[in-house]
N, C-alpha and C positions, 0 to 999 in steps of 0.2 A: 734881360735884353737891354742894351745901350739904348739912352733916352733918344739918340739921333733916329735909331731905327724904329722906336716907337712912334715917333713923330711922323716919319716916312709911311708908316702904315697906316695912321689915321688920316694923313693927307691923302692918301690913294685910295681911300675906303668906297667912296662914291663912284669913282673911275671903275674899281674893281667889281663892284656891284653891278654896273652897266654891263661889263664884260662877261660876269657870271650869267646875267639874265640872256644875253645874246648867245653864249656857249648853250644855254639850256634850250634852245629852240632849234638846234641842229638836226635833231631827229626828225620832227615834222617838216622843217624845211627841206630835208632831203628826201623823205618818203613820201609826203602827202602833197606838196605844192604841185607835182608835175602829173599827178594821176589823171586829171581830166584832159589831158593832152595825149594820152597813150594811143587813142585812136589815129591822130594825126603822125605820132611817130611811126606807127605801123606802116603808114603810106609812105613815109619819108625814107625809112629804111628797106622798104620791101619785104617785111617780115611777118610774122603772125604773132598772135596772143601768147602762145607758149613761150616764144623766145624773148619777147619784150618783156615778160613777166619776171627773166631772169635779172633784169635791171633792179627790180624792186627786192626780191628775195636774196638775191646774191649780195646785194649792198647791205640788206640787214643781217646776214650772216658775218661778212667781213667788218661791218660797224661793231658788232658784239666783240669780234677778235681784237679790233684795234683797242676797243675800250679795255679789254682785260689786259692787254700788253702794256700800253703806254702809261696808264696810272702807276704800277708799280716802278717802271722806269723813271717818272717824275719823282718818286721818293729818293732815288738817288741821284739824279743829276739836277734836280729842281724844276719847278713848274715852268719857267720861262722858257728855257730851250725846248722841252718838250712841247709846249704850247706853239712856239713859233714853228717847229717842224711840223705838228699836225695841222696847224693853219695854212702852211706853205703846200702840204700835200693836198689838203682840201681844195685849195685854188687851182692847183695844177690839174686835179682830176676834174673840177667843175669846167674849167675851160676847155680841157679836152672833149667832155662831153658836148660841148656847143659847137666844136669844129669839126667833129668826125662825121662821115656819112656812112659808115661801116657800123652795122650792128654789134659786131664781136669786139670791135675796138671800144665802141660805146660801153660795152659791158666790162671791159678791161679798165676802162677810166673810172667807171661806178666804183669798181673794187678798191681803186686808188683813192677815191674820194670818200669812200666808207671808212678806210683806216683812218684819215684825218679826222672824219667825223667822230668816231670811236674816241680818239684822244680829246676832242672837245668836250665831250658828254662826261668822260671820267674826270677831267679836270675842273669842270663846272662844280661839282660837288667837292673836289678835294680843296678847292679855293675858298669855298665857304668856310670849311673847317679851318683852313689856315688863317682867315682873317676876322671871323667872328667868334664871339663866345658868349654863353648865357642867352640871354632872351634874343640878343641880335642873331644869333645862330639859328634859334628856333623859328624866328622872322624870315630869315633868308631861305630857310628850307621850306616854309610855307609859301613864299613866292614863287618858288621854282616849281612847286607842286602846282601852284595854280597855272603857272605857264604850260606845264606838263600837260594839263588839262585842256586849255585854250588853244594851244598849237596845233593840234589835229583838227579843230575846227576852222581856225583862221588861215590856216596854210592852203587849203583846198580853194578857198574863196579868192585868196590873193593870187593863187596860181591861175585860176580860171580867168581873172581879170587880165593878167599878164599874157595868157595865151590867147584872149580875144582881142587884146590891144596891139600886141607884138607878135609872139610867136612862141612855140614850145620851148625854143632855146632859152626864153627870157627866164625860165623857172630854174635855169642853172646859172645863169649871170647874176640872178639876184641873190642866191645864197653864197656866190663867189665874193660879191660885194660886202655881205656881211661879214665873210671871214677875211676879207682884207681889212676892215675896221679893227677886227678882233686881232689881227696881226699887228697892227700898228700899237694897238693897246698893251699887247703881250710884250713888245720891246721896252714898254716903259715900267713893266713889273720889277720890283726888286729882285735883285739875283740870289738873295738868300732865303727865299721862300721854297721849301719849308726850312725853318731853322734847324731842325733836328733831321739828319740825313740818313739814308740807309747806307752802311760803312761798307758792305760786301760788294760782290760783284753783281754784274747785271743779271747773270742766271740766278744768283741769290735773292735778287730782288723779286724776280718772277716766282722762284721758289717760295719765296714769303706769302705771296698771294695763295699759292695752292695750299699752304698751311691753315688759311682762313677756310677753304673749303673742307679741310680736314678737321676743323674744331667743330665738334657735333653741336656743341651748344650753340655756338655763333651761327653756324650754318643753319640750324633748326629755326632760331628766332629770325635770321634774315628771310627764310622761306615764308614765315608767318607774316612777317611784314609786307612782303612782296606777292603774296598769293593771290589778293583780290585785284591784281591786274588782269586776271583771266577774264572776268565777265566785263570789266571796263573796256578792254581791247576787241572782245566780242561784240559788244554793242557798237563801238566804233565801225568795225567790219561789215555788219549787217544792218546797221540802223536805216539806211537808205532804202533797202527793200522793204522794211517793216513799215516805215512811215508812208513810203511812195506807194509801194504794190500792194501791201496789206490792208492799209488804212485809206489809201487813194488821196493823200495830201499832195501839194505842188511841190516843184523843187524849192521855190522860195520858202514856202511854209516848214518844209523839211528842215531847212538850216535854222529857222526860228525856234523849231521845237527843240532840235539839237543844242542850240546855243542856251535855250531856257533850262534844260536839264542840268548843262553844265554850271550855270550862273548860280541855280539854287543849291546844287550840291557844294559849291565853293562857298557860299554864304553860311550854309549849315556847318560847314568845317571852321569857318571862322569863328562863329559863335561856340561851337563846341570847345575849341581851343581854350577859350576863357575859363573853362571849368575843369580843364585836365589837371593842373596844380592842386586843386582841391580833392579831386577825386583820388589821385594817385594812379601810377602806371598799372597796377594790378587791377583795379577796378575799370579803369579805362579800357583794358584789353577785353574783359568780359563784356563790356557794353558794346565794344566793335563786334564781337563774336555774335551777340545778340541781333545787331542791325544787318549783318550778313545772312544769318539764317532767317530772319523775316523777309529779307528781300528776296530769298530764294522761293519763298512763299507767294509774295506780291507778284513778282514778274509773269509767272504763267496765269495767275487767276485774274487780279485786278487789271494788270497790265496788257491783258488780251481783249479788253472790253472795247476801248477806243485809244486814240492817239494821246489825248490828253492825260489819261490815266497811265498809259504806257511810259509817257514821258516822266510822270511822277514817280512811277515804280523804279525808273533807272537813277533816280537821285540818290537813294542809299548807296548804289554802287559807286558813284562819283565821290560822294561823303568819304566812303572808305579810302579810297585810293589815294585821296588828297590828304586826308588825316594821316594815314600811315606814312605818306611821303615826308611830312614834316615830324610828326611824333616818333615814327619808328627809327627813320633815318637818324634823327638827333641820339637816339640811345647808341645805335651801332657805330656812330662816327665818333662817339667818346669812350670807346674801349681802348684803353691804353696798351694793349698788347700788340697793336697793328698800326701802322702807318696809314695815314688818311688817304693816300693815293692807292694803295692795295685796296683799302676797305672801299672805297668810291668805285674802283674798277669791278670788284666782284658785286658789289650791290647793283650797279648798273647794268651789269653783264646778266645777272638772275633777273632783273626786272625787264629787260629787253626780251630775252629768251622766253619767259614765262608769258609775255604780252605776244609774242610770235605764236606760242602755243594757243593762246586766248583767241586770236585772230582765225587760226586754222580750224579749231574747233567750232566756232561760231560760224564758219563759211561752210562747214559740211551740208550735205542736204538733207536737212532735218525735215523738209516740208512745211515746217513753220518754223522760221528762224528764231523766234522768242523761246523756243525750247532749247536751241543752242546756248543762248545766254543763261537761261535757267540752269542747264547742266553745269556750266562754268561756275555760276554762283553757289549751286549745291556743292560740287566738289572742292571749291575753295573753303566753304564753310566747314566741310568735314575735315580737310586737311588741317585748317586753323585749329578746330577742336582737338583733334588728335594731338597736335604738337603743343598747343596750350595747357591741356589737361595733363599731359606727360611733365611738361615743364614746372607745373604747380606742384605736383606730386613729388618729383625727383629734385627740383631746385635747378638753378643754372648759374653759370660762371659769368654769364653776361651780366656786367653791372648795370645798375640804374633801374631794376624793377623790383619796388618795394614789397617785402615780404616773401620773395622768389629768389633773388640773387644770393649766391654763397662763394666763399673764397674756393678759387680754383685749386 
């Protein structure tokens, strides 16, 4: 790479890192910030809970679609034009949500907003691979993992403040402002990122993404890496009912318990990362499996006793999802067979859809919502064990897993 380009990459590293951080929060900004305003929105639009829920679930589906499509397109046309397009679409959709008084038009603008948000999420991971290597790559992925955990906690708090001090529309103006800042930074990105482009057609770039789904070894390891999003999202979906209705804590105390579980889990992840290099990837994966199996036992037993023990029983689940986000994503992004935009899209799509499944399972009428989280933890551990045991026995073409990887 020419010296001038290398200098430009180093010069823009901090700004790009800020951009990546902002792009990483588009999910919770779009799905969690406005939740406390739903009753007010029902009155404003003159609708009901069933219709207003389409603004959430419809958004999640089309955000996943946007993520799946725009990442591979950025491998062909570059990150800058696709990110500019994504941010412009997101801003347009956000403003439309603020100005309409018709619920069905609102849903349409949420779909438009979702497509742009999907591009933001896909490109956040792709840009990490474009700009960082080695230890910096791992650190960047770790930070986005932390943001991915803290975002769903902070977004509803910020949203509640905005709704109480302004109105529900403020929860759409605020993300529009964030996307405007991202749009400005996007114009400053080098036009040659990524330096290695997909040379075929747009259809070919999308087809390459489906080739990832068709690679059994890659897909299996990706599911292994993403599967523990199930209990984490189930926890987020029903934690308020468990803490407040089951254990009788106040709304303020609930926020503290939720934050405490997240912070302890993140601290555990940070400490464990210092040992991964010494343990090796194979031993690390066995340890993570044991943590998942242990948590499946802890949640319904120890976690059912009181709010403090329940909070501690959820720490392993948070530890797992943050560790896999940095450790597992690092391995998958370094596979030389695929472009980072396509890998990022598939990774985020899989994570997003599994998370959606986790929320649905956790929210089912279990009688005791702790059982729903336990089911998600148990099924995640079983799937993880099945995939990992098969991988150890047969080997894998996924590079970077010591003692298990083999030539394709």
